[in-house]
N, CA, C and O atoms as a GROMACS GRO file, in nm:
protein
  556
    1UNK      N    1   0.084  -0.118   0.002
    1UNK     CA    2  -0.001  -0.001   0.000
    1UNK      C    3   0.092   0.125   0.000
    1UNK      O    4   0.190   0.134   0.074
    2UNK      N    5   0.053   0.223  -0.091
    2UNK     CA    6   0.136   0.343  -0.091
    2UNK      C    7   0.101   0.431   0.030
    2UNK      O    8  -0.011   0.426   0.081
    3UNK      N    9   0.201   0.512   0.078
    3UNK     CA   10   0.176   0.590   0.201
    3UNK      C   11   0.057   0.681   0.184
    3UNK      O   12  -0.012   0.713   0.281
    4UNK      N   13   0.033   0.724   0.061
    4UNK     CA   14  -0.087   0.826   0.046
    4UNK      C   15  -0.220   0.751   0.053
    4UNK      O   16  -0.325   0.815   0.048
    5UNK      N   17  -0.219   0.611   0.063
    5UNK     CA   18  -0.345   0.541   0.078
    5UNK      C   19  -0.387   0.501   0.218
    5UNK      O   20  -0.494   0.446   0.244
    6UNK      N   21  -0.296   0.533   0.305
    6UNK     CA   22  -0.325   0.500   0.446
    6UNK      C   23  -0.416   0.621   0.507
    6UNK      O   24  -0.408   0.737   0.466
    7UNK      N   25  -0.498   0.581   0.602
    7UNK     CA   26  -0.588   0.688   0.653
    7UNK      C   27  -0.500   0.785   0.739
    7UNK      O   28  -0.382   0.761   0.767
    8UNK      N   29  -0.567   0.895   0.778
    8UNK     CA   30  -0.504   0.987   0.861
    8UNK      C   31  -0.467   0.924   0.991
    8UNK      O   32  -0.359   0.951   1.045
    9UNK      N   33  -0.558   0.834   1.047
    9UNK     CA   34  -0.522   0.776   1.176
    9UNK      C   35  -0.409   0.680   1.162
    9UNK      O   36  -0.330   0.672   1.256
   10UNK      N   37  -0.392   0.607   1.056
   10UNK     CA   38  -0.274   0.521   1.038
   10UNK      C   39  -0.148   0.598   1.022
   10UNK      O   40  -0.044   0.557   1.074
   11UNK      N   41  -0.150   0.706   0.953
   11UNK     CA   42  -0.033   0.785   0.934
   11UNK      C   43   0.017   0.835   1.062
   11UNK      O   44   0.139   0.837   1.080
   12UNK      N   45  -0.067   0.878   1.161
   12UNK     CA   46  -0.032   0.941   1.282
   12UNK      C   47  -0.005   0.836   1.388
   12UNK      O   48   0.050   0.869   1.494
   13UNK      N   49  -0.040   0.716   1.364
   13UNK     CA   50  -0.014   0.613   1.468
   13UNK      C   51  -0.109   0.635   1.584
   13UNK      O   52  -0.192   0.726   1.581
   14UNK      N   53  -0.098   0.554   1.683
   14UNK     CA   54  -0.179   0.557   1.809
   14UNK      C   55  -0.304   0.474   1.794
   14UNK      O   56  -0.336   0.430   1.684
   15UNK      N   57  -0.371   0.454   1.900
   15UNK     CA   58  -0.505   0.374   1.899
   15UNK      C   59  -0.619   0.455   1.861
   15UNK      O   60  -0.631   0.573   1.894
   16UNK      N   61  -0.705   0.388   1.787
   16UNK     CA   62  -0.830   0.442   1.730
   16UNK      C   63  -0.953   0.358   1.781
   16UNK      O   64  -0.938   0.239   1.805
   17UNK      N   65  -1.068   0.418   1.796
   17UNK     CA   66  -1.181   0.352   1.836
   17UNK      C   67  -1.264   0.320   1.696
   17UNK      O   68  -1.287   0.408   1.614
   18UNK      N   69  -1.299   0.204   1.682
   18UNK     CA   70  -1.372   0.157   1.569
   18UNK      C   71  -1.506   0.097   1.604
   18UNK      O   72  -1.510   0.007   1.688
   19UNK      N   73  -1.619   0.142   1.545
   19UNK     CA   74  -1.751   0.089   1.587
   19UNK      C   75  -1.780  -0.034   1.507
   19UNK      O   76  -1.844  -0.027   1.402
   20UNK      N   77  -1.732  -0.148   1.555
   20UNK     CA   78  -1.745  -0.283   1.485
   20UNK      C   79  -1.891  -0.328   1.471
   20UNK      O   80  -1.922  -0.411   1.385
   21UNK      N   81  -1.980  -0.277   1.552
   21UNK     CA   82  -2.117  -0.323   1.541
   21UNK      C   83  -2.198  -0.255   1.424
   21UNK      O   84  -2.315  -0.288   1.406
   22UNK      N   85  -2.144  -0.170   1.350
   22UNK     CA   86  -2.211  -0.096   1.252
   22UNK      C   87  -2.236  -0.182   1.135
   22UNK      O   88  -2.157  -0.265   1.089
   23UNK      N   89  -2.364  -0.151   1.087
   23UNK     CA   90  -2.402  -0.237   0.963
   23UNK      C   91  -2.342  -0.180   0.845
   23UNK      O   92  -2.348  -0.058   0.831
   24UNK      N   93  -2.286  -0.252   0.759
   24UNK     CA   94  -2.230  -0.201   0.627
   24UNK      C   95  -2.349  -0.160   0.536
   24UNK      O   96  -2.459  -0.216   0.536
   25UNK      N   97  -2.316  -0.058   0.461
   25UNK     CA   98  -2.417  -0.007   0.368
   25UNK      C   99  -2.385  -0.036   0.215
   25UNK      O  100  -2.271  -0.041   0.169
   26UNK      N  101  -2.498  -0.054   0.148
   26UNK     CA  102  -2.473  -0.082   0.003
   26UNK      C  103  -2.472   0.047  -0.073
   26UNK      O  104  -2.493   0.150  -0.008
   27UNK      N  105  -2.451   0.055  -0.205
   27UNK     CA  106  -2.425   0.172  -0.278
   27UNK      C  107  -2.543   0.271  -0.270
   27UNK      O  108  -2.524   0.391  -0.288
   28UNK      N  109  -2.668   0.220  -0.242
   28UNK     CA  110  -2.786   0.300  -0.231
   28UNK      C  111  -2.809   0.351  -0.091
   28UNK      O  112  -2.908   0.422  -0.069
   29UNK      N  113  -2.724   0.319   0.007
   29UNK     CA  114  -2.731   0.355   0.144
   29UNK      C  115  -2.820   0.263   0.232
   29UNK      O  116  -2.846   0.293   0.348
   30UNK      N  117  -2.861   0.157   0.176
   30UNK     CA  118  -2.940   0.060   0.248
   30UNK      C  119  -2.850  -0.039   0.326
   30UNK      O  120  -2.732  -0.048   0.289
   31UNK      N  121  -2.892  -0.113   0.427
   31UNK     CA  122  -2.823  -0.206   0.489
   31UNK      C  123  -2.786  -0.327   0.404
   31UNK      O  124  -2.872  -0.386   0.339
   32UNK      N  125  -2.660  -0.365   0.404
   32UNK     CA  126  -2.607  -0.476   0.334
   32UNK      C  127  -2.670  -0.602   0.416
   32UNK      O  128  -2.664  -0.607   0.539
   33UNK      N  129  -2.727  -0.698   0.339
   33UNK     CA  130  -2.773  -0.815   0.408
   33UNK      C  131  -2.731  -0.945   0.333
   33UNK      O  132  -2.704  -0.943   0.213
   34UNK      N  133  -2.727  -1.057   0.410
   34UNK     CA  134  -2.689  -1.183   0.355
   34UNK      C  135  -2.786  -1.285   0.417
   34UNK      O  136  -2.850  -1.263   0.520
   35UNK      N  137  -2.792  -1.403   0.343
   35UNK     CA  138  -2.880  -1.518   0.398
   35UNK      C  139  -2.833  -1.557   0.527
   35UNK      O  140  -2.713  -1.575   0.544
   36UNK      N  141  -2.923  -1.574   0.630
   36UNK     CA  142  -2.899  -1.634   0.756
   36UNK      C  143  -2.869  -1.784   0.741
   36UNK      O  144  -2.948  -1.856   0.679
   37UNK      N  145  -2.751  -1.834   0.800
   37UNK     CA  146  -2.716  -1.979   0.791
   37UNK      C  147  -2.729  -2.042   0.924
   37UNK      O  148  -2.698  -1.979   1.025
   38UNK      N  149  -2.774  -2.167   0.930
   38UNK     CA  150  -2.778  -2.252   1.049
   38UNK      C  151  -2.633  -2.277   1.088
   38UNK      O  152  -2.551  -2.324   1.010
   39UNK      N  153  -2.605  -2.240   1.221
   39UNK     CA  154  -2.455  -2.258   1.261
   39UNK      C  155  -2.413  -2.399   1.271
   39UNK      O  156  -2.294  -2.430   1.265
   40UNK      N  157  -2.514  -2.493   1.286
   40UNK     CA  158  -2.476  -2.636   1.304
   40UNK      C  159  -2.467  -2.703   1.167
   40UNK      O  160  -2.368  -2.771   1.142
   41UNK      N  161  -2.566  -2.685   1.077
   41UNK     CA  162  -2.569  -2.755   0.953
   41UNK      C  163  -2.509  -2.679   0.832
   41UNK      O  164  -2.474  -2.736   0.730
   42UNK      N  165  -2.501  -2.541   0.853
   42UNK     CA  166  -2.452  -2.462   0.738
   42UNK      C  167  -2.552  -2.441   0.624
   42UNK      O  168  -2.520  -2.391   0.516
   43UNK      N  169  -2.683  -2.485   0.656
   43UNK     CA  170  -2.785  -2.468   0.552
   43UNK      C  171  -2.859  -2.341   0.575
   43UNK      O  172  -2.867  -2.295   0.689
   44UNK      N  173  -2.915  -2.282   0.471
   44UNK     CA  174  -2.989  -2.152   0.482
   44UNK      C  175  -3.114  -2.171   0.578
   44UNK      O  176  -3.175  -2.278   0.581
   45UNK      N  177  -3.148  -2.064   0.653
   45UNK     CA  178  -3.259  -2.064   0.728
   45UNK      C  179  -3.366  -1.992   0.658
   45UNK      O  180  -3.340  -1.887   0.599
   46UNK      N  181  -3.498  -2.043   0.661
   46UNK     CA  182  -3.602  -1.992   0.590
   46UNK      C  183  -3.711  -1.929   0.686
   46UNK      O  184  -3.728  -1.973   0.800
   47UNK      N  185  -3.783  -1.829   0.635
   47UNK     CA  186  -3.897  -1.772   0.705
   47UNK      C  187  -4.000  -1.881   0.726
   47UNK      O  188  -4.021  -1.971   0.646
   48UNK      N  189  -4.062  -1.864   0.844
   48UNK     CA  190  -4.169  -1.958   0.889
   48UNK      C  191  -4.301  -1.901   0.830
   48UNK      O  192  -4.312  -1.780   0.807
   49UNK      N  193  -4.399  -1.987   0.807
   49UNK     CA  194  -4.533  -1.954   0.772
   49UNK      C  195  -4.545  -1.913   0.629
   49UNK      O  196  -4.619  -1.820   0.598
   50UNK      N  197  -4.473  -1.982   0.539
   50UNK     CA  198  -4.488  -1.967   0.395
   50UNK      C  199  -4.612  -2.023   0.344
   50UNK      O  200  -4.630  -2.144   0.356
   51UNK      N  201  -4.702  -1.945   0.285
   51UNK     CA  202  -4.830  -2.002   0.231
   51UNK      C  203  -4.803  -2.119   0.142
   51UNK      O  204  -4.703  -2.117   0.069
   52UNK      N  205  -4.887  -2.222   0.143
   52UNK     CA  206  -4.877  -2.342   0.063
   52UNK      C  207  -4.867  -2.300  -0.088
   52UNK      O  208  -4.937  -2.212  -0.137
   53UNK      N  209  -4.775  -2.370  -0.153
   53UNK     CA  210  -4.755  -2.343  -0.305
   53UNK      C  211  -4.653  -2.236  -0.333
   53UNK      O  212  -4.608  -2.222  -0.447
   54UNK      N  213  -4.611  -2.154  -0.228
   54UNK     CA  214  -4.510  -2.045  -0.253
   54UNK      C  215  -4.370  -2.103  -0.212
   54UNK      O  216  -4.352  -2.191  -0.128
   55UNK      N  217  -4.279  -2.041  -0.283
   55UNK     CA  218  -4.136  -2.070  -0.241
   55UNK      C  219  -4.107  -2.010  -0.105
   55UNK      O  220  -4.141  -1.893  -0.084
   56UNK      N  221  -4.049  -2.077  -0.015
   56UNK     CA  222  -4.004  -2.019   0.119
   56UNK      C  223  -3.906  -1.914   0.092
   56UNK      O  224  -3.825  -1.922   0.000
   57UNK      N  225  -3.913  -1.807   0.182
   57UNK     CA  226  -3.809  -1.696   0.164
   57UNK      C  227  -3.703  -1.720   0.267
   57UNK      O  228  -3.728  -1.769   0.377
   58UNK      N  229  -3.578  -1.680   0.225
   58UNK     CA  230  -3.466  -1.701   0.320
   58UNK      C  231  -3.476  -1.588   0.417
   58UNK      O  232  -3.520  -1.478   0.385
   59UNK      N  233  -3.431  -1.623   0.549
   59UNK     CA  234  -3.412  -1.514   0.643
   59UNK      C  235  -3.284  -1.442   0.608
   59UNK      O  236  -3.184  -1.502   0.570
   60UNK      N  237  -3.291  -1.309   0.620
   60UNK     CA  238  -3.175  -1.234   0.593
   60UNK      C  239  -3.128  -1.164   0.716
   60UNK      O  240  -3.207  -1.126   0.802
   61UNK      N  241  -2.992  -1.148   0.724
   61UNK     CA  242  -2.930  -1.077   0.844
   61UNK      C  243  -2.846  -0.974   0.789
   61UNK      O  244  -2.793  -0.987   0.678
   62UNK      N  245  -2.829  -0.860   0.872
   62UNK     CA  246  -2.741  -0.749   0.840
   62UNK      C  247  -2.589  -0.802   0.847
   62UNK      O  248  -2.547  -0.893   0.919
   63UNK      N  249  -2.519  -0.729   0.759
   63UNK     CA  250  -2.374  -0.752   0.747
   63UNK      C  251  -2.303  -0.649   0.834
   63UNK      O  252  -2.312  -0.530   0.803
   64UNK      N  253  -2.232  -0.687   0.940
   64UNK     CA  254  -2.172  -0.590   1.017
   64UNK      C  255  -2.018  -0.583   0.996
   64UNK      O  256  -1.962  -0.677   0.939
   65UNK      N  257  -1.952  -0.484   1.037
   65UNK     CA  258  -1.801  -0.480   1.035
   65UNK      C  259  -1.737  -0.584   1.122
   65UNK      O  260  -1.630  -0.639   1.094
   66UNK      N  261  -1.811  -0.608   1.231
   66UNK     CA  262  -1.761  -0.719   1.316
   66UNK      C  263  -1.760  -0.846   1.238
   66UNK      O  264  -1.653  -0.907   1.226
   67UNK      N  265  -1.865  -0.890   1.188
   67UNK     CA  266  -1.867  -1.016   1.110
   67UNK      C  267  -1.761  -1.026   1.000
   67UNK      O  268  -1.692  -1.127   0.983
   68UNK      N  269  -1.752  -0.920   0.931
   68UNK     CA  270  -1.668  -0.914   0.815
   68UNK      C  271  -1.518  -0.914   0.867
   68UNK      O  272  -1.432  -0.976   0.804
   69UNK      N  273  -1.488  -0.848   0.976
   69UNK     CA  274  -1.345  -0.841   1.026
   69UNK      C  275  -1.316  -0.979   1.081
   69UNK      O  276  -1.208  -1.031   1.053
   70UNK      N  277  -1.406  -1.044   1.158
   70UNK     CA  278  -1.375  -1.180   1.216
   70UNK      C  279  -1.349  -1.281   1.113
   70UNK      O  280  -1.254  -1.360   1.118
   71UNK      N  281  -1.440  -1.276   1.013
   71UNK     CA  282  -1.422  -1.371   0.902
   71UNK      C  283  -1.294  -1.352   0.822
   71UNK      O  284  -1.234  -1.448   0.774
   72UNK      N  285  -1.255  -1.226   0.810
   72UNK     CA  286  -1.116  -1.207   0.737
   72UNK      C  287  -1.006  -1.253   0.827
   72UNK      O  288  -0.907  -1.312   0.783
   73UNK      N  289  -1.025  -1.224   0.954
   73UNK     CA  290  -0.904  -1.266   1.050
   73UNK      C  291  -0.895  -1.422   1.054
   73UNK      O  292  -0.785  -1.477   1.062
   74UNK      N  293  -1.003  -1.489   1.049
   74UNK     CA  294  -1.004  -1.646   1.079
   74UNK      C  295  -0.984  -1.713   0.942
   74UNK      O  296  -0.971  -1.836   0.941
   75UNK      N  297  -0.980  -1.648   0.830
   75UNK     CA  298  -0.968  -1.718   0.703
   75UNK      C  299  -0.826  -1.771   0.677
   75UNK      O  300  -0.732  -1.718   0.738
   76UNK      N  301  -0.804  -1.864   0.596
   76UNK     CA  302  -0.677  -1.902   0.545
   76UNK      C  303  -0.663  -1.853   0.402
   76UNK      O  304  -0.754  -1.867   0.321
   77UNK      N  305  -0.545  -1.794   0.373
   77UNK     CA  306  -0.522  -1.750   0.240
   77UNK      C  307  -0.399  -1.827   0.184
   77UNK      O  308  -0.313  -1.871   0.260
   78UNK      N  309  -0.392  -1.842   0.052
   78UNK     CA  310  -0.290  -1.919  -0.014
   78UNK      C  311  -0.152  -1.883   0.041
   78UNK      O  312  -0.073  -1.974   0.065
   79UNK      N  313  -0.120  -1.758   0.061
   79UNK     CA  314   0.011  -1.710   0.101
   79UNK      C  315   0.038  -1.734   0.247
   79UNK      O  316   0.151  -1.715   0.292
   80UNK      N  317  -0.059  -1.774   0.320
   80UNK     CA  318  -0.049  -1.801   0.460
   80UNK      C  319   0.011  -1.938   0.500
   80UNK      O  320   0.030  -1.968   0.617
   81UNK      N  321   0.040  -2.020   0.395
   81UNK     CA  322   0.100  -2.148   0.429
   81UNK      C  323   0.235  -2.137   0.503
   81UNK      O  324   0.276  -2.231   0.571
   82UNK      N  325   0.302  -2.027   0.490
   82UNK     CA  326   0.429  -2.006   0.560
   82UNK      C  327   0.411  -1.927   0.697
   82UNK      O  328   0.506  -1.903   0.771
   83UNK      N  329   0.282  -1.888   0.723
   83UNK     CA  330   0.248  -1.802   0.835
   83UNK      C  331   0.275  -1.887   0.972
   83UNK      O  332   0.216  -1.993   0.992
   84UNK      N  333   0.356  -1.840   1.051
   84UNK     CA  334   0.384  -1.918   1.182
   84UNK      C  335   0.261  -1.913   1.279
   84UNK      O  336   0.162  -1.844   1.256
   85UNK      N  337   0.275  -1.985   1.380
   85UNK     CA  338   0.161  -2.003   1.477
   85UNK      C  339   0.141  -1.867   1.552
   85UNK      O  340   0.029  -1.827   1.584
   86UNK      N  341   0.252  -1.800   1.578
   86UNK     CA  342   0.240  -1.677   1.655
   86UNK      C  343   0.160  -1.570   1.576
   86UNK      O  344   0.085  -1.492   1.633
   87UNK      N  345   0.178  -1.571   1.450
   87UNK     CA  346   0.097  -1.471   1.364
   87UNK      C  347  -0.050  -1.513   1.350
   87UNK      O  348  -0.136  -1.428   1.332
   88UNK      N  349  -0.079  -1.639   1.358
   88UNK     CA  350  -0.209  -1.690   1.360
   88UNK      C  351  -0.275  -1.663   1.491
   88UNK      O  352  -0.393  -1.628   1.491
   89UNK      N  353  -0.204  -1.677   1.613
   89UNK     CA  354  -0.250  -1.653   1.734
   89UNK      C  355  -0.287  -1.500   1.753
   89UNK      O  356  -0.378  -1.462   1.826
   90UNK      N  357  -0.205  -1.414   1.678
   90UNK     CA  358  -0.227  -1.270   1.700
   90UNK      C  359  -0.352  -1.236   1.626
   90UNK      O  360  -0.419  -1.143   1.670
   91UNK      N  361  -0.395  -1.300   1.516
   91UNK     CA  362  -0.512  -1.281   1.441
   91UNK      C  363  -0.632  -1.328   1.524
   91UNK      O  364  -0.735  -1.260   1.529
   92UNK      N  365  -0.619  -1.447   1.590
   92UNK     CA  366  -0.721  -1.492   1.673
   92UNK      C  367  -0.747  -1.397   1.792
   92UNK      O  368  -0.862  -1.368   1.826
   93UNK      N  369  -0.639  -1.351   1.853
   93UNK     CA  370  -0.656  -1.259   1.960
   93UNK      C  371  -0.722  -1.125   1.921
   93UNK      O  372  -0.792  -1.062   2.000
   94UNK      N  373  -0.694  -1.086   1.797
   94UNK     CA  374  -0.754  -0.958   1.757
   94UNK      C  375  -0.908  -0.985   1.732
   94UNK      O  376  -0.991  -0.899   1.761
   95UNK      N  377  -0.944  -1.112   1.676
   95UNK     CA  378  -1.088  -1.146   1.662
   95UNK      C  379  -1.163  -1.147   1.794
   95UNK      O  380  -1.278  -1.104   1.804
   96UNK      N  381  -1.091  -1.198   1.895
   96UNK     CA  382  -1.151  -1.193   2.023
   96UNK      C  383  -1.167  -1.054   2.082
   96UNK      O  384  -1.265  -1.022   2.149
   97UNK      N  385  -1.065  -0.973   2.051
   97UNK     CA  386  -1.071  -0.835   2.111
   97UNK      C  387  -1.185  -0.756   2.063
   97UNK      O  388  -1.256  -0.692   2.141
   98UNK      N  389  -1.206  -0.759   1.928
   98UNK     CA  390  -1.305  -0.674   1.879
   98UNK      C  391  -1.445  -0.733   1.910
   98UNK      O  392  -1.464  -0.854   1.920
   99UNK      N  393  -1.544  -0.636   1.926
   99UNK     CA  394  -1.679  -0.690   1.971
   99UNK      C  395  -1.782  -0.597   1.890
   99UNK      O  396  -1.748  -0.518   1.802
  100UNK      N  397  -1.904  -0.618   1.932
  100UNK     CA  398  -2.015  -0.542   1.863
  100UNK      C  399  -2.029  -0.400   1.892
  100UNK      O  400  -2.113  -0.331   1.834
  101UNK      N  401  -1.937  -0.349   1.992
  101UNK     CA  402  -1.943  -0.204   2.027
  101UNK      C  403  -1.820  -0.143   1.972
  101UNK      O  404  -1.747  -0.198   1.889
  102UNK      N  405  -1.799  -0.013   2.029
  102UNK     CA  406  -1.674   0.055   1.978
  102UNK      C  407  -1.548  -0.011   2.053
  102UNK      O  408  -1.543  -0.029   2.174
  103UNK      N  409  -1.454  -0.041   1.966
  103UNK     CA  410  -1.340  -0.121   2.023
  103UNK      C  411  -1.210  -0.043   1.992
  103UNK      O  412  -1.192   0.006   1.881
  104UNK      N  413  -1.127  -0.033   2.085
  104UNK     CA  414  -0.994   0.054   2.056
  104UNK      C  415  -0.896  -0.054   1.999
  104UNK      O  416  -0.871  -0.162   2.053
  105UNK      N  417  -0.846  -0.010   1.887
  105UNK     CA  418  -0.750  -0.093   1.814
  105UNK      C  419  -0.631  -0.003   1.777
  105UNK      O  420  -0.643   0.120   1.769
  106UNK      N  421  -0.513  -0.071   1.754
  106UNK     CA  422  -0.391   0.004   1.712
  106UNK      C  423  -0.392   0.036   1.565
  106UNK      O  424  -0.472  -0.028   1.496
  107UNK      N  425  -0.315   0.125   1.507
  107UNK     CA  426  -0.304   0.161   1.378
  107UNK      C  427  -0.259   0.032   1.299
  107UNK      O  428  -0.302   0.007   1.186
  108UNK      N  429  -0.169  -0.049   1.367
  108UNK     CA  430  -0.115  -0.162   1.304
  108UNK      C  431  -0.233  -0.269   1.281
  108UNK      O  432  -0.239  -0.336   1.178
  109UNK      N  433  -0.316  -0.278   1.372
  109UNK     CA  434  -0.435  -0.367   1.373
  109UNK      C  435  -0.534  -0.331   1.263
  109UNK      O  436  -0.593  -0.418   1.199
  110UNK      N  437  -0.549  -0.195   1.243
  110UNK     CA  438  -0.632  -0.144   1.129
  110UNK      C  439  -0.573  -0.182   0.996
  110UNK      O  440  -0.646  -0.222   0.905
  111UNK      N  441  -0.441  -0.169   0.984
  111UNK     CA  442  -0.368  -0.210   0.860
  111UNK      C  443  -0.397  -0.361   0.829
  111UNK      O  444  -0.432  -0.398   0.717
  112UNK      N  445  -0.380  -0.446   0.933
  112UNK     CA  446  -0.397  -0.584   0.909
  112UNK      C  447  -0.540  -0.614   0.872
  112UNK      O  448  -0.565  -0.693   0.781
  113UNK      N  449  -0.638  -0.551   0.942
  113UNK     CA  450  -0.780  -0.574   0.912
  113UNK      C  451  -0.803  -0.530   0.760
  113UNK      O  452  -0.864  -0.604   0.683
  114UNK      N  453  -0.757  -0.417   0.725
  114UNK     CA  454  -0.776  -0.380   0.580
  114UNK      C  455  -0.716  -0.463   0.484
  114UNK      O  456  -0.777  -0.488   0.380
  115UNK      N  457  -0.599  -0.509   0.506
  115UNK     CA  458  -0.529  -0.611   0.424
  115UNK      C  459  -0.601  -0.733   0.406
  115UNK      O  460  -0.614  -0.781   0.293
  116UNK      N  461  -0.652  -0.793   0.519
  116UNK     CA  462  -0.721  -0.917   0.518
  116UNK      C  463  -0.866  -0.904   0.457
  116UNK      O  464  -0.911  -0.991   0.382
  117UNK      N  465  -0.933  -0.799   0.490
  117UNK     CA  466  -1.062  -0.770   0.429
  117UNK      C  467  -1.057  -0.763   0.290
  117UNK      O  468  -1.142  -0.816   0.219
  118UNK      N  469  -0.951  -0.694   0.243
  118UNK     CA  470  -0.933  -0.664   0.098
  118UNK      C  471  -0.907  -0.799   0.026
  118UNK      O  472  -0.949  -0.812  -0.089
  119UNK      N  473  -0.842  -0.897   0.086
  119UNK     CA  474  -0.815  -1.024   0.029
  119UNK      C  475  -0.946  -1.115   0.032
  119UNK      O  476  -0.971  -1.186  -0.066
  120UNK      N  477  -1.021  -1.114   0.133
  120UNK     CA  478  -1.128  -1.203   0.158
  120UNK      C  479  -1.269  -1.152   0.078
  120UNK      O  480  -1.351  -1.238   0.046
  121UNK      N  481  -1.291  -1.030   0.051
  121UNK     CA  482  -1.421  -0.988   0.008
  121UNK      C  483  -1.413  -0.903  -0.119
  121UNK      O  484  -1.308  -0.853  -0.159
  122UNK      N  485  -1.535  -0.890  -0.182
  122UNK     CA  486  -1.547  -0.812  -0.303
  122UNK      C  487  -1.560  -0.661  -0.266
  122UNK      O  488  -1.570  -0.622  -0.149
  123UNK      N  489  -1.558  -0.590  -0.360
  123UNK     CA  490  -1.567  -0.432  -0.348
  123UNK      C  491  -1.694  -0.391  -0.267
  123UNK      O  492  -1.693  -0.294  -0.192
  124UNK      N  493  -1.803  -0.469  -0.285
  124UNK     CA  494  -1.925  -0.438  -0.211
  124UNK      C  495  -1.907  -0.446  -0.066
  124UNK      O  496  -1.988  -0.385   0.005
  125UNK      N  497  -1.812  -0.514  -0.011
  125UNK     CA  498  -1.784  -0.521   0.138
  125UNK      C  499  -1.661  -0.436   0.167
  125UNK      O  500  -1.654  -0.368   0.269
  126UNK      N  501  -1.563  -0.442   0.075
  126UNK     CA  502  -1.435  -0.373   0.095
  126UNK      C  503  -1.462  -0.216   0.110
  126UNK      O  504  -1.408  -0.148   0.197
  127UNK      N  505  -1.541  -0.174   0.028
  127UNK     CA  506  -1.568  -0.018   0.022
  127UNK      C  507  -1.624   0.028   0.149
  127UNK      O  508  -1.561   0.115   0.209
  128UNK      N  509  -1.742  -0.020   0.203
  128UNK     CA  510  -1.795   0.028   0.320
  128UNK      C  511  -1.705  -0.009   0.449
  128UNK      O  512  -1.693   0.067   0.545
  129UNK      N  513  -1.645  -0.128   0.438
  129UNK     CA  514  -1.559  -0.165   0.560
  129UNK      C  515  -1.440  -0.071   0.570
  129UNK      O  516  -1.410  -0.022   0.679
  130UNK      N  517  -1.370  -0.044   0.459
  130UNK     CA  518  -1.262   0.049   0.455
  130UNK      C  519  -1.303   0.192   0.506
  130UNK      O  520  -1.233   0.258   0.582
  131UNK      N  521  -1.420   0.230   0.456
  131UNK     CA  522  -1.477   0.367   0.498
  131UNK      C  523  -1.481   0.380   0.653
  131UNK      O  524  -1.442   0.481   0.711
  132UNK      N  525  -1.530   0.268   0.716
  132UNK     CA  526  -1.544   0.279   0.869
  132UNK      C  527  -1.406   0.271   0.929
  132UNK      O  528  -1.373   0.350   1.017
  133UNK      N  529  -1.321   0.174   0.882
  133UNK     CA  530  -1.193   0.156   0.941
  133UNK      C  531  -1.107   0.280   0.932
  133UNK      O  532  -1.027   0.305   1.021
  134UNK      N  533  -1.122   0.363   0.824
  134UNK     CA  534  -1.046   0.484   0.796
  134UNK      C  535  -1.111   0.598   0.878
  134UNK      O  536  -1.061   0.711   0.871
  135UNK      N  537  -1.218   0.575   0.955
  135UNK     CA  538  -1.277   0.680   1.043
  135UNK      C  539  -1.366   0.768   0.972
  135UNK      O  540  -1.381   0.882   1.015
  136UNK      N  541  -1.429   0.727   0.863
  136UNK     CA  542  -1.525   0.805   0.798
  136UNK      C  543  -1.662   0.739   0.819
  136UNK      O  544  -1.683   0.624   0.782
  137UNK      N  545  -1.752   0.813   0.876
  137UNK     CA  546  -1.891   0.759   0.908
  137UNK      C  547  -1.971   0.723   0.785
  137UNK      O  548  -1.968   0.805   0.692
  138UNK      N  549  -2.037   0.619   0.772
  138UNK     CA  550  -2.132   0.600   0.665
  138UNK      C  551  -2.260   0.668   0.691
  138UNK      O  552  -2.305   0.683   0.805
  139UNK      N  553  -2.322   0.714   0.576
  139UNK     CA  554  -2.447   0.781   0.580
  139UNK      C  555  -2.559   0.691   0.554
  139UNK      O  556  -2.674   0.734   0.555
   0.00000   0.00000   0.00000
């Protein structure tokens, strides 16, 4: 990443507070949503009470910066084959540290989150996630 691509917070160092519980927004300003999945089976969860003869509708859940960050931290990437246990432990500890409220993280942790989110997700997630991580409120 070029120096001019880092946020003001990252350039000046120090800890920053990030609102990880924030729902990411789509291009139209609406909440980003994804299908709810059963944590045990991994199957989609459907709305109850679907009238006979109609296709059941999937339950949808909001996509938060917390979920995106934790998913990116816990994922394995091809270049991670040489990553040692200490680096993996650091990712796990950061995933534990962040929560659904405002969490204080270091500038280095923000850089790590941005790097991993950028690898793990499409522009629809990267854009709003980076916006929040860089300290710019979403409208």
